[in-house]
N, C-alpha and C positions, 0 to 999 in steps of 0.2 A: 560433543553433541550440543546443539542449540535447540531450545523449544520456543516456539512462537505462538502466541494466543491472541487472536483478533477479537474485537468487540465493536459494536456501534452500527452494524448494518440494520437495514429495515426498509420500509416502504415510504417513498416520498413522491410528491407531485413534481412534474417537470418545472424547472425553474427554482426548485427548492434546494436546500443544503443538508448535508450530513457530514458527520465527523467520525472517522474510523480511528481506532487506537489499537496498538499492538504492544504486548509486553514480552520481552525476551528473557529467557532464563537458561541456566546451564553454563556452557563454556563461553561466557560472554566475551572473554579475552580474544576469542577467535574472530569476532565480528569487526569488519571494516565498514563497508557500506550496508545500508538497509534500504528497503524499498517496498513498493506495493505493486502487485500485479493483478490482473483480472482475467477472467475467462467467461465469455458470454456463451449461451447455448449454441452448439455447432461450430464454435470458433476455437482457435488455439489461444492458449494463455499468452498475454502480452504484459510486459513490464510498463507501467504507466508513470511511475515516479521513483526516483532514487536519490538518496542523500548519503554523503560520505560522513565520516566521523568529524571532519573539519567543517561540515556544513554546506559543502558544494552540492547543488541540486541539478537534476536532469528530469525532463518531462517528455512524455510522448506528445506529438503534435496534437493529438486528439483531445488532450486535457489541458494543454498549456493555456495559462491565463484564467483557468477555472479551478484547478486543483492546486493545493499547496501542501507540500510535505514538510514535516518538522520532526526534530529528534531531540530527546533529552538523554544525553549520554550518562548522566548521573543516575537516572531512574531506569535506564535500559528500555526506553519506550520510543516508539515512532508513531506519528499520527498523520492522517491524511484528511485535510479539510477540503470538502467537495462542494463547490458552489455552482449555481446555474446548471443544475443537473438536467440531462436530456434522457429521453427513453433509451437511446443507444448506449447509455452508461450502465444499463442494467446488466449485472454480471455477479459472479462470485468473486469477491476481492480477497486476495491473499497477501499476507505480510511475508517479507522475504529478507534473508540476511546473506551477505557476501563475505567470504573469508579473505579472498585475495582480490585486491582492487582490479576492476576491469576484467575479471575472469568469469563473470556470471554469478548468479545467485546459487548458493549451496543449500540453503535451508528454506523451507516453506511452511507456513501455518496451514491449518485445516480450512480456513476461509470463512468469510461471512457474506451473506447474500444482500445485495443492494438491488432494489427494484424501483425503477422510476416510471411512474404512470403518466400517460399523456392527458 
């Protein structure tokens, strides 16, 4: 089992920035890729950023160019730098971990709320 704990959410004005962090513990050896997903009220959860252990990244079109995911394999952490935030970025953000490459995320954290005011 892998445990994921997020931190760094909060309230920010449109155009501002926030940085989310996630610490992984437990069966770290299982983890290949890590990522961040989000779920806005009334919507399904979506994966917005993903990074492999080798550093390859993928982003959802809605955040490309504004969000940057990074990972520290030695510290078992993953971060999400969010710039130029928009009200539509308001959501609960979840850290995620993938055991088998390209098979989807297997573990999710409890989430941290990001609210972007207009």
